[in-house]
mmCIF file of the N, C-alpha and C atoms, coordinates in Angstrom:
data_MODEL
# 
_entry.id   MODEL 
# 
loop_
_atom_site.group_PDB 
_atom_site.id 
_atom_site.type_symbol 
_atom_site.label_atom_id 
_atom_site.label_alt_id 
_atom_site.label_comp_id 
_atom_site.label_asym_id 
_atom_site.label_entity_id 
_atom_site.label_seq_id 
_atom_site.pdbx_PDB_ins_code 
_atom_site.Cartn_x 
_atom_site.Cartn_y 
_atom_site.Cartn_z 
_atom_site.occupancy 
_atom_site.B_iso_or_equiv 
_atom_site.pdbx_formal_charge 
_atom_site.auth_seq_id 
_atom_site.auth_comp_id 
_atom_site.auth_asym_id 
_atom_site.auth_atom_id 
_atom_site.pdbx_PDB_model_num 
ATOM 1   N N  . UNK A 1 1  ? 17.418  12.363  -7.473  1.00 0.00 ? 1  UNK A N  1 
ATOM 2   C CA . UNK A 1 1  ? 16.234  11.836  -6.815  1.00 0.00 ? 1  UNK A CA 1 
ATOM 3   C C  . UNK A 1 1  ? 16.489  10.407  -6.347  1.00 0.00 ? 1  UNK A C  1 
ATOM 4   N N  . UNK A 1 2  ? 15.923  10.098  -5.210  1.00 0.00 ? 2  UNK A N  1 
ATOM 5   C CA . UNK A 1 2  ? 15.992  8.739   -4.658  1.00 0.00 ? 2  UNK A CA 1 
ATOM 6   C C  . UNK A 1 2  ? 14.567  8.212   -4.540  1.00 0.00 ? 2  UNK A C  1 
ATOM 7   N N  . UNK A 1 3  ? 14.398  6.924   -4.804  1.00 0.00 ? 3  UNK A N  1 
ATOM 8   C CA . UNK A 1 3  ? 13.089  6.289   -4.729  1.00 0.00 ? 3  UNK A CA 1 
ATOM 9   C C  . UNK A 1 3  ? 13.139  5.236   -3.630  1.00 0.00 ? 3  UNK A C  1 
ATOM 10  N N  . UNK A 1 4  ? 12.117  5.237   -2.775  1.00 0.00 ? 4  UNK A N  1 
ATOM 11  C CA . UNK A 1 4  ? 12.083  4.317   -1.643  1.00 0.00 ? 4  UNK A CA 1 
ATOM 12  C C  . UNK A 1 4  ? 10.752  3.580   -1.560  1.00 0.00 ? 4  UNK A C  1 
ATOM 13  N N  . UNK A 1 5  ? 10.842  2.315   -1.152  1.00 0.00 ? 5  UNK A N  1 
ATOM 14  C CA . UNK A 1 5  ? 9.662   1.553   -0.767  1.00 0.00 ? 5  UNK A CA 1 
ATOM 15  C C  . UNK A 1 5  ? 9.471   1.819   0.721   1.00 0.00 ? 5  UNK A C  1 
ATOM 16  N N  . UNK A 1 6  ? 8.271   2.185   1.112   1.00 0.00 ? 6  UNK A N  1 
ATOM 17  C CA . UNK A 1 6  ? 7.973   2.481   2.512   1.00 0.00 ? 6  UNK A CA 1 
ATOM 18  C C  . UNK A 1 6  ? 7.344   1.235   3.129   1.00 0.00 ? 6  UNK A C  1 
ATOM 19  N N  . UNK A 1 7  ? 7.972   0.733   4.201   1.00 0.00 ? 7  UNK A N  1 
ATOM 20  C CA . UNK A 1 7  ? 7.525   -0.503  4.835   1.00 0.00 ? 7  UNK A CA 1 
ATOM 21  C C  . UNK A 1 7  ? 6.735   -0.225  6.103   1.00 0.00 ? 7  UNK A C  1 
ATOM 22  N N  . UNK A 1 8  ? 5.738   -1.074  6.368   1.00 0.00 ? 8  UNK A N  1 
ATOM 23  C CA . UNK A 1 8  ? 5.009   -0.976  7.631   1.00 0.00 ? 8  UNK A CA 1 
ATOM 24  C C  . UNK A 1 8  ? 5.737   -1.796  8.695   1.00 0.00 ? 8  UNK A C  1 
ATOM 25  N N  . UNK A 1 9  ? 5.154   -1.939  9.869   1.00 0.00 ? 9  UNK A N  1 
ATOM 26  C CA . UNK A 1 9  ? 5.821   -2.631  10.971  1.00 0.00 ? 9  UNK A CA 1 
ATOM 27  C C  . UNK A 1 9  ? 6.047   -4.115  10.677  1.00 0.00 ? 9  UNK A C  1 
ATOM 28  N N  . UNK A 1 10 ? 5.325   -4.668  9.693   1.00 0.00 ? 10 UNK A N  1 
ATOM 29  C CA . UNK A 1 10 ? 5.493   -6.071  9.314   1.00 0.00 ? 10 UNK A CA 1 
ATOM 30  C C  . UNK A 1 10 ? 6.435   -6.241  8.127   1.00 0.00 ? 10 UNK A C  1 
ATOM 31  N N  . UNK A 1 11 ? 7.127   -5.153  7.758   1.00 0.00 ? 11 UNK A N  1 
ATOM 32  C CA . UNK A 1 11 ? 8.089   -5.137  6.655   1.00 0.00 ? 11 UNK A CA 1 
ATOM 33  C C  . UNK A 1 11 ? 7.432   -5.327  5.289   1.00 0.00 ? 11 UNK A C  1 
ATOM 34  N N  . UNK A 1 12 ? 6.174   -4.886  5.183   1.00 0.00 ? 12 UNK A N  1 
ATOM 35  C CA . UNK A 1 12 ? 5.435   -4.970  3.932   1.00 0.00 ? 12 UNK A CA 1 
ATOM 36  C C  . UNK A 1 12 ? 5.366   -3.576  3.313   1.00 0.00 ? 12 UNK A C  1 
ATOM 37  N N  . UNK A 1 13 ? 5.639   -3.492  2.023   1.00 0.00 ? 13 UNK A N  1 
ATOM 38  C CA . UNK A 1 13 ? 5.619   -2.210  1.322   1.00 0.00 ? 13 UNK A CA 1 
ATOM 39  C C  . UNK A 1 13 ? 4.187   -1.701  1.206   1.00 0.00 ? 13 UNK A C  1 
ATOM 40  N N  . UNK A 1 14 ? 3.958   -0.524  1.763   1.00 0.00 ? 14 UNK A N  1 
ATOM 41  C CA . UNK A 1 14 ? 2.635   0.094   1.717   1.00 0.00 ? 14 UNK A CA 1 
ATOM 42  C C  . UNK A 1 14 ? 2.634   1.401   0.930   1.00 0.00 ? 14 UNK A C  1 
ATOM 43  N N  . UNK A 1 15 ? 3.797   1.762   0.383   1.00 0.00 ? 15 UNK A N  1 
ATOM 44  C CA . UNK A 1 15 ? 3.869   2.995   -0.390  1.00 0.00 ? 15 UNK A CA 1 
ATOM 45  C C  . UNK A 1 15 ? 5.215   3.155   -1.064  1.00 0.00 ? 15 UNK A C  1 
ATOM 46  N N  . UNK A 1 16 ? 5.261   4.042   -2.051  1.00 0.00 ? 16 UNK A N  1 
ATOM 47  C CA . UNK A 1 16 ? 6.480   4.360   -2.780  1.00 0.00 ? 16 UNK A CA 1 
ATOM 48  C C  . UNK A 1 16 ? 6.691   5.871   -2.648  1.00 0.00 ? 16 UNK A C  1 
ATOM 49  N N  . UNK A 1 17 ? 7.915   6.272   -2.286  1.00 0.00 ? 17 UNK A N  1 
ATOM 50  C CA . UNK A 1 17 ? 8.223   7.700   -2.146  1.00 0.00 ? 17 UNK A CA 1 
ATOM 51  C C  . UNK A 1 17 ? 9.408   8.071   -3.015  1.00 0.00 ? 17 UNK A C  1 
ATOM 52  N N  . UNK A 1 18 ? 9.331   9.224   -3.637  1.00 0.00 ? 18 UNK A N  1 
ATOM 53  C CA . UNK A 1 18 ? 10.435  9.766   -4.415  1.00 0.00 ? 18 UNK A CA 1 
ATOM 54  C C  . UNK A 1 18 ? 10.891  11.025  -3.693  1.00 0.00 ? 18 UNK A C  1 
ATOM 55  N N  . UNK A 1 19 ? 12.127  10.997  -3.201  1.00 0.00 ? 19 UNK A N  1 
ATOM 56  C CA . UNK A 1 19 ? 12.648  12.081  -2.377  1.00 0.00 ? 19 UNK A CA 1 
ATOM 57  C C  . UNK A 1 19 ? 13.854  12.746  -3.027  1.00 0.00 ? 19 UNK A C  1 
ATOM 58  N N  . UNK A 1 20 ? 14.130  13.952  -2.611  1.00 0.00 ? 20 UNK A N  1 
ATOM 59  C CA . UNK A 1 20 ? 15.234  14.700  -3.208  1.00 0.00 ? 20 UNK A CA 1 
ATOM 60  C C  . UNK A 1 20 ? 16.605  14.249  -2.714  1.00 0.00 ? 20 UNK A C  1 
ATOM 61  N N  . UNK A 1 21 ? 16.648  13.569  -1.594  1.00 0.00 ? 21 UNK A N  1 
ATOM 62  C CA . UNK A 1 21 ? 17.936  13.138  -1.058  1.00 0.00 ? 21 UNK A CA 1 
ATOM 63  C C  . UNK A 1 21 ? 17.872  11.772  -0.425  1.00 0.00 ? 21 UNK A C  1 
ATOM 64  N N  . UNK A 1 22 ? 19.012  11.327  0.051   1.00 0.00 ? 22 UNK A N  1 
ATOM 65  C CA . UNK A 1 22 ? 19.121  10.009  0.666   1.00 0.00 ? 22 UNK A CA 1 
ATOM 66  C C  . UNK A 1 22 ? 18.504  9.986   2.054   1.00 0.00 ? 22 UNK A C  1 
ATOM 67  N N  . UNK A 1 23 ? 17.836  8.885   2.361   1.00 0.00 ? 23 UNK A N  1 
ATOM 68  C CA . UNK A 1 23 ? 17.231  8.675   3.668   1.00 0.00 ? 23 UNK A CA 1 
ATOM 69  C C  . UNK A 1 23 ? 17.740  7.340   4.193   1.00 0.00 ? 23 UNK A C  1 
ATOM 70  N N  . UNK A 1 24 ? 18.149  7.328   5.451   1.00 0.00 ? 24 UNK A N  1 
ATOM 71  C CA . UNK A 1 24 ? 18.598  6.076   6.060   1.00 0.00 ? 24 UNK A CA 1 
ATOM 72  C C  . UNK A 1 24 ? 17.652  5.774   7.210   1.00 0.00 ? 24 UNK A C  1 
ATOM 73  N N  . UNK A 1 25 ? 16.697  4.894   6.926   1.00 0.00 ? 25 UNK A N  1 
ATOM 74  C CA . UNK A 1 25 ? 15.703  4.470   7.907   1.00 0.00 ? 25 UNK A CA 1 
ATOM 75  C C  . UNK A 1 25 ? 15.398  3.004   7.637   1.00 0.00 ? 25 UNK A C  1 
ATOM 76  N N  . UNK A 1 26 ? 15.145  2.253   8.690   1.00 0.00 ? 26 UNK A N  1 
ATOM 77  C CA . UNK A 1 26 ? 14.855  0.827   8.545   1.00 0.00 ? 26 UNK A CA 1 
ATOM 78  C C  . UNK A 1 26 ? 13.567  0.578   7.773   1.00 0.00 ? 26 UNK A C  1 
ATOM 79  N N  . UNK A 1 27 ? 12.639  1.543   7.821   1.00 0.00 ? 27 UNK A N  1 
ATOM 80  C CA . UNK A 1 27 ? 11.349  1.351   7.146   1.00 0.00 ? 27 UNK A CA 1 
ATOM 81  C C  . UNK A 1 27 ? 11.301  1.946   5.743   1.00 0.00 ? 27 UNK A C  1 
ATOM 82  N N  . UNK A 1 28 ? 12.455  2.354   5.208   1.00 0.00 ? 28 UNK A N  1 
ATOM 83  C CA . UNK A 1 28 ? 12.516  2.894   3.846   1.00 0.00 ? 28 UNK A CA 1 
ATOM 84  C C  . UNK A 1 28 ? 13.663  2.200   3.106   1.00 0.00 ? 28 UNK A C  1 
ATOM 85  N N  . UNK A 1 29 ? 13.301  1.443   2.070   1.00 0.00 ? 29 UNK A N  1 
ATOM 86  C CA . UNK A 1 29 ? 14.265  0.669   1.308   1.00 0.00 ? 29 UNK A CA 1 
ATOM 87  C C  . UNK A 1 29 ? 14.416  1.295   -0.074  1.00 0.00 ? 29 UNK A C  1 
ATOM 88  N N  . UNK A 1 30 ? 15.652  1.618   -0.438  1.00 0.00 ? 30 UNK A N  1 
ATOM 89  C CA . UNK A 1 30 ? 15.882  2.237   -1.743  1.00 0.00 ? 30 UNK A CA 1 
ATOM 90  C C  . UNK A 1 30 ? 15.584  1.229   -2.860  1.00 0.00 ? 30 UNK A C  1 
ATOM 91  N N  . UNK A 1 31 ? 14.843  1.704   -3.869  1.00 0.00 ? 31 UNK A N  1 
ATOM 92  C CA . UNK A 1 31 ? 14.525  0.901   -5.036  1.00 0.00 ? 31 UNK A CA 1 
ATOM 93  C C  . UNK A 1 31 ? 14.865  1.716   -6.280  1.00 0.00 ? 31 UNK A C  1 
ATOM 94  N N  . UNK A 1 32 ? 14.798  1.103   -7.446  1.00 0.00 ? 32 UNK A N  1 
ATOM 95  C CA . UNK A 1 32 ? 15.239  1.791   -8.663  1.00 0.00 ? 32 UNK A CA 1 
ATOM 96  C C  . UNK A 1 32 ? 14.112  2.368   -9.511  1.00 0.00 ? 32 UNK A C  1 
ATOM 97  N N  . UNK A 1 33 ? 12.867  2.088   -9.156  1.00 0.00 ? 33 UNK A N  1 
ATOM 98  C CA . UNK A 1 33 ? 11.752  2.524   -9.985  1.00 0.00 ? 33 UNK A CA 1 
ATOM 99  C C  . UNK A 1 33 ? 10.517  2.821   -9.140  1.00 0.00 ? 33 UNK A C  1 
ATOM 100 N N  . UNK A 1 34 ? 9.642   3.651   -9.671  1.00 0.00 ? 34 UNK A N  1 
ATOM 101 C CA . UNK A 1 34 ? 8.378   3.925   -8.983  1.00 0.00 ? 34 UNK A CA 1 
ATOM 102 C C  . UNK A 1 34 ? 7.315   2.894   -9.353  1.00 0.00 ? 34 UNK A C  1 
ATOM 103 N N  . UNK A 1 35 ? 7.734   1.869   -10.067 1.00 0.00 ? 35 UNK A N  1 
ATOM 104 C CA . UNK A 1 35 ? 6.834   0.776   -10.465 1.00 0.00 ? 35 UNK A CA 1 
ATOM 105 C C  . UNK A 1 35 ? 6.150   0.206   -9.225  1.00 0.00 ? 35 UNK A C  1 
ATOM 106 N N  . UNK A 1 36 ? 4.868   -0.072  -9.346  1.00 0.00 ? 36 UNK A N  1 
ATOM 107 C CA . UNK A 1 36 ? 4.089   -0.574  -8.207  1.00 0.00 ? 36 UNK A CA 1 
ATOM 108 C C  . UNK A 1 36 ? 4.342   -2.055  -7.915  1.00 0.00 ? 36 UNK A C  1 
ATOM 109 N N  . UNK A 1 37 ? 5.316   -2.660  -8.562  1.00 0.00 ? 37 UNK A N  1 
ATOM 110 C CA . UNK A 1 37 ? 5.586   -4.085  -8.357  1.00 0.00 ? 37 UNK A CA 1 
ATOM 111 C C  . UNK A 1 37 ? 6.019   -4.403  -6.929  1.00 0.00 ? 37 UNK A C  1 
ATOM 112 N N  . UNK A 1 38 ? 6.430   -3.406  -6.167  1.00 0.00 ? 38 UNK A N  1 
ATOM 113 C CA . UNK A 1 38 ? 6.849   -3.635  -4.784  1.00 0.00 ? 38 UNK A CA 1 
ATOM 114 C C  . UNK A 1 38 ? 5.685   -3.578  -3.789  1.00 0.00 ? 38 UNK A C  1 
ATOM 115 N N  . UNK A 1 39 ? 4.573   -2.993  -4.217  1.00 0.00 ? 39 UNK A N  1 
ATOM 116 C CA . UNK A 1 39 ? 3.434   -2.824  -3.310  1.00 0.00 ? 39 UNK A CA 1 
ATOM 117 C C  . UNK A 1 39 ? 2.949   -4.165  -2.769  1.00 0.00 ? 39 UNK A C  1 
ATOM 118 N N  . UNK A 1 40 ? 2.748   -4.191  -1.468  1.00 0.00 ? 40 UNK A N  1 
ATOM 119 C CA . UNK A 1 40 ? 2.219   -5.336  -0.718  1.00 0.00 ? 40 UNK A CA 1 
ATOM 120 C C  . UNK A 1 40 ? 3.179   -6.523  -0.683  1.00 0.00 ? 40 UNK A C  1 
ATOM 121 N N  . UNK A 1 41 ? 4.449   -6.301  -1.064  1.00 0.00 ? 41 UNK A N  1 
ATOM 122 C CA . UNK A 1 41 ? 5.449   -7.365  -0.946  1.00 0.00 ? 41 UNK A CA 1 
ATOM 123 C C  . UNK A 1 41 ? 6.250   -7.139  0.320   1.00 0.00 ? 41 UNK A C  1 
ATOM 124 N N  . UNK A 1 42 ? 6.762   -8.230  0.864   1.00 0.00 ? 42 UNK A N  1 
ATOM 125 C CA . UNK A 1 42 ? 7.519   -8.175  2.113   1.00 0.00 ? 42 UNK A CA 1 
ATOM 126 C C  . UNK A 1 42 ? 9.011   -8.126  1.807   1.00 0.00 ? 42 UNK A C  1 
ATOM 127 N N  . UNK A 1 43 ? 9.731   -7.268  2.535   1.00 0.00 ? 43 UNK A N  1 
ATOM 128 C CA . UNK A 1 43 ? 11.178  -7.150  2.395   1.00 0.00 ? 43 UNK A CA 1 
ATOM 129 C C  . UNK A 1 43 ? 11.805  -7.716  3.656   1.00 0.00 ? 43 UNK A C  1 
ATOM 130 N N  . UNK A 1 44 ? 12.386  -8.891  3.521   1.00 0.00 ? 44 UNK A N  1 
ATOM 131 C CA . UNK A 1 44 ? 12.945  -9.579  4.687   1.00 0.00 ? 44 UNK A CA 1 
ATOM 132 C C  . UNK A 1 44 ? 14.268  -10.213 4.309   1.00 0.00 ? 44 UNK A C  1 
ATOM 133 N N  . UNK A 1 45 ? 15.269  -10.049 5.172   1.00 0.00 ? 45 UNK A N  1 
ATOM 134 C CA . UNK A 1 45 ? 16.620  -10.574 4.921   1.00 0.00 ? 45 UNK A CA 1 
ATOM 135 C C  . UNK A 1 45 ? 17.174  -10.071 3.586   1.00 0.00 ? 45 UNK A C  1 
ATOM 136 N N  . UNK A 1 46 ? 16.914  -8.807  3.286   1.00 0.00 ? 46 UNK A N  1 
ATOM 137 C CA . UNK A 1 46 ? 17.375  -8.127  2.067   1.00 0.00 ? 46 UNK A CA 1 
ATOM 138 C C  . UNK A 1 46 ? 16.806  -8.712  0.777   1.00 0.00 ? 46 UNK A C  1 
ATOM 139 N N  . UNK A 1 47 ? 15.654  -9.392  0.874   1.00 0.00 ? 47 UNK A N  1 
ATOM 140 C CA . UNK A 1 47 ? 15.022  -10.012 -0.290  1.00 0.00 ? 47 UNK A CA 1 
ATOM 141 C C  . UNK A 1 47 ? 13.540  -9.657  -0.303  1.00 0.00 ? 47 UNK A C  1 
ATOM 142 N N  . UNK A 1 48 ? 13.014  -9.376  -1.498  1.00 0.00 ? 48 UNK A N  1 
ATOM 143 C CA . UNK A 1 48 ? 11.586  -9.120  -1.665  1.00 0.00 ? 48 UNK A CA 1 
ATOM 144 C C  . UNK A 1 48 ? 10.848  -10.444 -1.840  1.00 0.00 ? 48 UNK A C  1 
ATOM 145 N N  . UNK A 1 49 ? 9.700   -10.567 -1.222  1.00 0.00 ? 49 UNK A N  1 
ATOM 146 C CA . UNK A 1 49 ? 8.879   -11.769 -1.369  1.00 0.00 ? 49 UNK A CA 1 
ATOM 147 C C  . UNK A 1 49 ? 8.336   -11.845 -2.791  1.00 0.00 ? 49 UNK A C  1 
ATOM 148 N N  . UNK A 1 50 ? 8.006   -13.043 -3.214  1.00 0.00 ? 50 UNK A N  1 
ATOM 149 C CA . UNK A 1 50 ? 7.400   -13.200 -4.535  1.00 0.00 ? 50 UNK A CA 1 
ATOM 150 C C  . UNK A 1 50 ? 5.881   -13.034 -4.443  1.00 0.00 ? 50 UNK A C  1 
ATOM 151 N N  . UNK A 1 51 ? 5.316   -13.388 -3.314  1.00 0.00 ? 51 UNK A N  1 
ATOM 152 C CA . UNK A 1 51 ? 3.876   -13.236 -3.104  1.00 0.00 ? 51 UNK A CA 1 
ATOM 153 C C  . UNK A 1 51 ? 3.554   -11.881 -2.506  1.00 0.00 ? 51 UNK A C  1 
ATOM 154 N N  . UNK A 1 52 ? 2.269   -11.539 -2.500  1.00 0.00 ? 52 UNK A N  1 
ATOM 155 C CA . UNK A 1 52 ? 1.841   -10.269 -1.926  1.00 0.00 ? 52 UNK A CA 1 
ATOM 156 C C  . UNK A 1 52 ? 1.082   -10.501 -0.625  1.00 0.00 ? 52 UNK A C  1 
ATOM 157 N N  . UNK A 1 53 ? 1.021   -9.459  0.180   1.00 0.00 ? 53 UNK A N  1 
ATOM 158 C CA . UNK A 1 53 ? 0.366   -9.489  1.481   1.00 0.00 ? 53 UNK A CA 1 
ATOM 159 C C  . UNK A 1 53 ? -0.624  -8.330  1.547   1.00 0.00 ? 53 UNK A C  1 
ATOM 160 N N  . UNK A 1 54 ? -1.609  -8.360  0.653   1.00 0.00 ? 54 UNK A N  1 
ATOM 161 C CA . UNK A 1 54 ? -2.581  -7.271  0.594   1.00 0.00 ? 54 UNK A CA 1 
ATOM 162 C C  . UNK A 1 54 ? -3.426  -7.250  1.860   1.00 0.00 ? 54 UNK A C  1 
ATOM 163 N N  . UNK A 1 55 ? -3.801  -6.043  2.307   1.00 0.00 ? 55 UNK A N  1 
ATOM 164 C CA . UNK A 1 55 ? -4.581  -5.931  3.542   1.00 0.00 ? 55 UNK A CA 1 
ATOM 165 C C  . UNK A 1 55 ? -5.980  -6.528  3.388   1.00 0.00 ? 55 UNK A C  1 
ATOM 166 N N  . UNK A 1 56 ? -6.490  -6.999  4.484   1.00 0.00 ? 56 UNK A N  1 
ATOM 167 C CA . UNK A 1 56 ? -7.837  -7.559  4.525   1.00 0.00 ? 56 UNK A CA 1 
ATOM 168 C C  . UNK A 1 56 ? -8.688  -6.642  5.392   1.00 0.00 ? 56 UNK A C  1 
ATOM 169 N N  . UNK A 1 57 ? -9.858  -6.292  4.909   1.00 0.00 ? 57 UNK A N  1 
ATOM 170 C CA . UNK A 1 57 ? -10.743 -5.413  5.662   1.00 0.00 ? 57 UNK A CA 1 
ATOM 171 C C  . UNK A 1 57 ? -11.254 -6.115  6.915   1.00 0.00 ? 57 UNK A C  1 
ATOM 172 N N  . UNK A 1 58 ? -11.294 -5.371  8.000   1.00 0.00 ? 58 UNK A N  1 
ATOM 173 C CA . UNK A 1 58 ? -11.843 -5.897  9.249   1.00 0.00 ? 58 UNK A CA 1 
ATOM 174 C C  . UNK A 1 58 ? -13.204 -5.279  9.553   1.00 0.00 ? 58 UNK A C  1 
ATOM 175 N N  . UNK A 1 59 ? -13.712 -4.473  8.617   1.00 0.00 ? 59 UNK A N  1 
ATOM 176 C CA . UNK A 1 59 ? -15.016 -3.838  8.818   1.00 0.00 ? 59 UNK A CA 1 
ATOM 177 C C  . UNK A 1 59 ? -16.116 -4.897  8.766   1.00 0.00 ? 59 UNK A C  1 
ATOM 178 N N  . UNK A 1 60 ? -17.079 -4.785  9.639   1.00 0.00 ? 60 UNK A N  1 
ATOM 179 C CA . UNK A 1 60 ? -18.195 -5.731  9.597   1.00 0.00 ? 60 UNK A CA 1 
ATOM 180 C C  . UNK A 1 60 ? -18.929 -5.655  8.262   1.00 0.00 ? 60 UNK A C  1 
ATOM 181 N N  . UNK A 1 61 ? -19.413 -6.785  7.788   1.00 0.00 ? 61 UNK A N  1 
ATOM 182 C CA . UNK A 1 61 ? -20.101 -6.846  6.509   1.00 0.00 ? 61 UNK A CA 1 
ATOM 183 C C  . UNK A 1 61 ? -21.302 -5.916  6.474   1.00 0.00 ? 61 UNK A C  1 
ATOM 184 N N  . UNK A 1 62 ? -22.045 -5.808  7.555   1.00 0.00 ? 62 UNK A N  1 
ATOM 185 C CA . UNK A 1 62 ? -23.217 -4.934  7.551   1.00 0.00 ? 62 UNK A CA 1 
ATOM 186 C C  . UNK A 1 62 ? -22.824 -3.472  7.369   1.00 0.00 ? 62 UNK A C  1 
ATOM 187 N N  . UNK A 1 63 ? -21.673 -3.080  7.900   1.00 0.00 ? 63 UNK A N  1 
ATOM 188 C CA . UNK A 1 63 ? -21.199 -1.716  7.711   1.00 0.00 ? 63 UNK A CA 1 
ATOM 189 C C  . UNK A 1 63 ? -20.844 -1.488  6.238   1.00 0.00 ? 63 UNK A C  1 
ATOM 190 N N  . UNK A 1 64 ? -20.184 -2.458  5.639   1.00 0.00 ? 64 UNK A N  1 
ATOM 191 C CA . UNK A 1 64 ? -19.844 -2.372  4.226   1.00 0.00 ? 64 UNK A CA 1 
ATOM 192 C C  . UNK A 1 64 ? -21.114 -2.247  3.378   1.00 0.00 ? 64 UNK A C  1 
ATOM 193 N N  . UNK A 1 65 ? -22.085 -3.083  3.663   1.00 0.00 ? 65 UNK A N  1 
ATOM 194 C CA . UNK A 1 65 ? -23.355 -3.077  2.924   1.00 0.00 ? 65 UNK A CA 1 
ATOM 195 C C  . UNK A 1 65 ? -24.040 -1.723  3.050   1.00 0.00 ? 65 UNK A C  1 
ATOM 196 N N  . UNK A 1 66 ? -24.009 -1.148  4.238   1.00 0.00 ? 66 UNK A N  1 
ATOM 197 C CA . UNK A 1 66 ? -24.623 0.153   4.471   1.00 0.00 ? 66 UNK A CA 1 
ATOM 198 C C  . UNK A 1 66 ? -23.946 1.226   3.610   1.00 0.00 ? 66 UNK A C  1 
ATOM 199 N N  . UNK A 1 67 ? -22.611 1.236   3.593   1.00 0.00 ? 67 UNK A N  1 
ATOM 200 C CA . UNK A 1 67 ? -21.898 2.236   2.796   1.00 0.00 ? 67 UNK A CA 1 
ATOM 201 C C  . UNK A 1 67 ? -22.084 2.004   1.302   1.00 0.00 ? 67 UNK A C  1 
ATOM 202 N N  . UNK A 1 68 ? -22.143 0.761   0.887   1.00 0.00 ? 68 UNK A N  1 
ATOM 203 C CA . UNK A 1 68 ? -22.359 0.463   -0.529  1.00 0.00 ? 68 UNK A CA 1 
ATOM 204 C C  . UNK A 1 68 ? -23.711 0.992   -0.983  1.00 0.00 ? 68 UNK A C  1 
ATOM 205 N N  . UNK A 1 69 ? -24.738 0.797   -0.178  1.00 0.00 ? 69 UNK A N  1 
ATOM 206 C CA . UNK A 1 69 ? -26.064 1.313   -0.521  1.00 0.00 ? 69 UNK A CA 1 
ATOM 207 C C  . UNK A 1 69 ? -26.031 2.834   -0.639  1.00 0.00 ? 69 UNK A C  1 
ATOM 208 N N  . UNK A 1 70 ? -25.333 3.488   0.281   1.00 0.00 ? 70 UNK A N  1 
ATOM 209 C CA . UNK A 1 70 ? -25.228 4.938   0.251   1.00 0.00 ? 70 UNK A CA 1 
ATOM 210 C C  . UNK A 1 70 ? -24.523 5.400   -1.024  1.00 0.00 ? 70 UNK A C  1 
ATOM 211 N N  . UNK A 1 71 ? -23.422 4.767   -1.376  1.00 0.00 ? 71 UNK A N  1 
ATOM 212 C CA . UNK A 1 71 ? -22.689 5.135   -2.593  1.00 0.00 ? 71 UNK A CA 1 
ATOM 213 C C  . UNK A 1 71 ? -23.549 4.885   -3.820  1.00 0.00 ? 71 UNK A C  1 
ATOM 214 N N  . UNK A 1 72 ? -24.209 3.741   -3.874  1.00 0.00 ? 72 UNK A N  1 
ATOM 215 C CA . UNK A 1 72 ? -25.085 3.437   -5.013  1.00 0.00 ? 72 UNK A CA 1 
ATOM 216 C C  . UNK A 1 72 ? -26.179 4.488   -5.164  1.00 0.00 ? 72 UNK A C  1 
ATOM 217 N N  . UNK A 1 73 ? -26.755 4.920   -4.060  1.00 0.00 ? 73 UNK A N  1 
ATOM 218 C CA . UNK A 1 73 ? -27.794 5.942   -4.086  1.00 0.00 ? 73 UNK A CA 1 
ATOM 219 C C  . UNK A 1 73 ? -27.232 7.280   -4.594  1.00 0.00 ? 73 UNK A C  1 
ATOM 220 N N  . UNK A 1 74 ? -26.058 7.653   -4.101  1.00 0.00 ? 74 UNK A N  1 
ATOM 221 C CA . UNK A 1 74 ? -25.447 8.915   -4.526  1.00 0.00 ? 74 UNK A CA 1 
ATOM 222 C C  . UNK A 1 74 ? -25.122 8.881   -6.012  1.00 0.00 ? 74 UNK A C  1 
ATOM 223 N N  . UNK A 1 75 ? -24.611 7.779   -6.492  1.00 0.00 ? 75 UNK A N  1 
ATOM 224 C CA . UNK A 1 75 ? -24.289 7.652   -7.917  1.00 0.00 ? 75 UNK A CA 1 
ATOM 225 C C  . UNK A 1 75 ? -25.574 7.724   -8.747  1.00 0.00 ? 75 UNK A C  1 
ATOM 226 N N  . UNK A 1 76 ? -26.584 7.002   -8.321  1.00 0.00 ? 76 UNK A N  1 
ATOM 227 C CA . UNK A 1 76 ? -27.861 6.991   -9.037  1.00 0.00 ? 76 UNK A CA 1 
ATOM 228 C C  . UNK A 1 76 ? -28.468 8.405   -9.109  1.00 0.00 ? 76 UNK A C  1 
ATOM 229 N N  . UNK A 1 77 ? -28.412 9.120   -7.982  1.00 0.00 ? 77 UNK A N  1 
ATOM 230 C CA . UNK A 1 77 ? -28.983 10.468  -7.922  1.00 0.00 ? 77 UNK A CA 1 
ATOM 231 C C  . UNK A 1 77 ? -28.205 11.466  -8.759  1.00 0.00 ? 77 UNK A C  1 
ATOM 232 N N  . UNK A 1 78 ? -26.930 11.196  -9.004  1.00 0.00 ? 78 UNK A N  1 
ATOM 233 C CA . UNK A 1 78 ? -26.109 12.156  -9.767  1.00 0.00 ? 78 UNK A CA 1 
ATOM 234 C C  . UNK A 1 78 ? -26.229 11.961  -11.276 1.00 0.00 ? 78 UNK A C  1 
ATOM 235 N N  . UNK A 1 79 ? -26.892 10.884  -11.692 1.00 0.00 ? 79 UNK A N  1 
ATOM 236 C CA . UNK A 1 79 ? -27.022 10.631  -13.144 1.00 0.00 ? 79 UNK A CA 1 
ATOM 237 C C  . UNK A 1 79 ? -28.128 11.393  -13.781 1.00 0.00 ? 79 UNK A C  1 
# 
């Protein structure tokens, strides 16, 4: 088994994949563990960043508030 960090277009790890064979792709970097320590880190010049680059939501606050109210209502009704 081979384990890879999957990079987005900005070279930030957005996922971990465990595959049956070797893959040679610029957006897949072989790593030694499925540990989530690579998530949201940048791989540049063959080095992992020490800081993280977690995504920031671009959804409008009112949309978020609307969905939160809906979820709260559904949870309340299911109790």
